[in-house]
SESE-204036 format. One record per residue (C-alpha): residue number from 1; residue in one letter; x negated, y, z. Coordinates in pm, whole numbers, plus 32768, in hexadecimal, padded with zeros to 4 digits. Layout:
% residues N
+-----+---------+------+------+------+
| num | residuo |   xx |   yy |   zz |
+-----+---------+------+------+------+
| NUM |       A |    X |    Y |    Z |
...
+-----+---------+------+------+------+
***
This chain:
% residues 84
+-----+---------+------+------+------+
| num | residuo |   xx |   yy |   zz |
+-----+---------+------+------+------+
|   1 |       M | 7C03 | 823B | 81E2 |
|   2 |       K | 7D2E | 8321 | 81D4 |
|   3 |       V | 7E57 | 8258 | 825E |
|   4 |       A | 7E7C | 8105 | 830A |
|   5 |       E | 7FAC | 8031 | 8360 |
|   6 |       F | 7FCE | 7EDA | 8405 |
|   7 |       H | 80B5 | 7DCF | 8377 |
|   8 |       P | 81D9 | 7D7D | 8462 |
|   9 |       D | 8132 | 7C32 | 84C3 |
|  10 |       G | 7FF2 | 7CE9 | 8524 |
|  11 |       L | 7F18 | 7C04 | 8451 |
|  12 |       V | 7EF4 | 7CE4 | 8320 |
|  13 |       L | 7E70 | 7E48 | 8307 |
|  14 |       A | 7EAC | 7F30 | 81E0 |
|  15 |       I | 7DB5 | 804D | 81B0 |
|  16 |       G | 7DF8 | 816C | 80BE |
|  17 |       L | 7CC3 | 8211 | 802F |
|  18 |       E | 7C7A | 836A | 7FAC |
|  19 |       N | 7C4F | 82E0 | 7E4A |
|  20 |       G | 7DBB | 8268 | 7E3F |
|  21 |       V | 7D74 | 80F7 | 7E7E |
|  22 |       V | 7E1C | 802B | 7F92 |
|  23 |       I | 7D52 | 7F09 | 801C |
|  24 |       I | 7E00 | 7DFB | 80E2 |
|  25 |       Y | 7D2E | 7D36 | 81DB |
|  26 |       D | 7D73 | 7BEC | 8285 |
|  27 |       I | 7D1E | 7C2E | 83F3 |
|  28 |       R | 7CE3 | 7ABC | 843C |
|  29 |       T | 7BD3 | 7A92 | 8337 |
|  30 |       Q | 7B68 | 7C01 | 8332 |
|  31 |       E | 7B65 | 7BF4 | 81B7 |
|  32 |       K | 7C0C | 7CBE | 80A6 |
|  33 |       A | 7D44 | 7C09 | 802F |
|  34 |       I | 7DCF | 7CFB | 7F2B |
|  35 |       S | 7D73 | 7E45 | 7E88 |
|  36 |       L | 7E8F | 7F1A | 7DFF |
|  37 |       D | 7E45 | 802D | 7D04 |
|  38 |       G | 7F15 | 8167 | 7D0E |
|  39 |       P | 7FA8 | 822B | 7BEA |
|  40 |       N | 7E88 | 8324 | 7C00 |
|  41 |       S | 7D53 | 836B | 7CD1 |
|  42 |       S | 7DFE | 844A | 7DD5 |
|  43 |       S | 7DD7 | 83F9 | 7F47 |
|  44 |       V | 7ECF | 8308 | 7FDE |
|  45 |       K | 7FC1 | 83D5 | 80AF |
|  46 |       N | 809B | 82CC | 8154 |
|  47 |       I | 80B8 | 8151 | 8170 |
|  48 |       Q | 81E1 | 8096 | 8201 |
|  49 |       F | 8228 | 7F21 | 8214 |
|  50 |       S | 8390 | 7EA8 | 8201 |
|  51 |       N | 8424 | 7E12 | 833F |
|  52 |       K | 83CF | 7CAD | 82E1 |
|  53 |       G | 828F | 7D11 | 822E |
|  54 |       F | 82EC | 7C90 | 80D4 |
|  55 |       Q | 82C1 | 7DE9 | 8035 |
|  56 |       I | 81DF | 7F13 | 8068 |
|  57 |       A | 8233 | 8078 | 8000 |
|  58 |       V | 811C | 8169 | 7FA7 |
|  59 |       C | 8120 | 82E1 | 7F5E |
|  60 |       W | 8003 | 83BB | 7EE4 |
|  61 |       E | 7F9F | 8527 | 7F1A |
|  62 |       N | 8012 | 861A | 7E0A |
|  63 |       S | 80E8 | 850C | 7D68 |
|  64 |       D | 825E | 84E7 | 7D40 |
|  65 |       I | 823C | 836C | 7D27 |
|  66 |       C | 826E | 8265 | 7E33 |
|  67 |       R | 8220 | 80FC | 7DE0 |
|  68 |       V | 82BD | 7FD3 | 7E8F |
|  69 |       Y | 81E2 | 7E9D | 7E65 |
|  70 |       S | 8260 | 7D3A | 7E9B |
|  71 |       L | 8156 | 7C7E | 7F5E |
|  72 |       H | 81F4 | 7B2E | 7F0A |
|  73 |       K | 8211 | 7B61 | 7D91 |
|  74 |       Q | 80A9 | 7BA0 | 7D26 |
|  75 |       C | 80CB | 7D0A | 7D93 |
|  76 |       E | 81C8 | 7D6B | 7C8A |
|  77 |       F | 824C | 7EC7 | 7CCF |
|  78 |       V | 8361 | 7FB8 | 7C86 |
|  79 |       E | 8329 | 812E | 7C77 |
|  80 |       I | 840E | 8229 | 7D15 |
|  81 |       K | 83E3 | 8386 | 7C86 |
|  82 |       H | 8462 | 84B8 | 7D38 |
|  83 |       A | 8535 | 8587 | 7C4C |
|  84 |       G | 850E | 86F6 | 7C98 |
+-----+---------+------+------+------+
***
């Protein structure tokens, strides 16, 4: 495990791994709910849920990409790339 962040409701935990994957666990069932692959295999640097918990933003080490995943739309995402 590299980074962890609780959902605003406290019932979901996102864990960022050193292989670039983010695993989201349901605390109530203690089971994996979702696995999100990153753009590469770099360590997850930061995870942040939105205020209402509908989205999750993820950044990776040595990467200029941040992905914002929609947790209510089959984990579709948009990429934000740092220019410069």
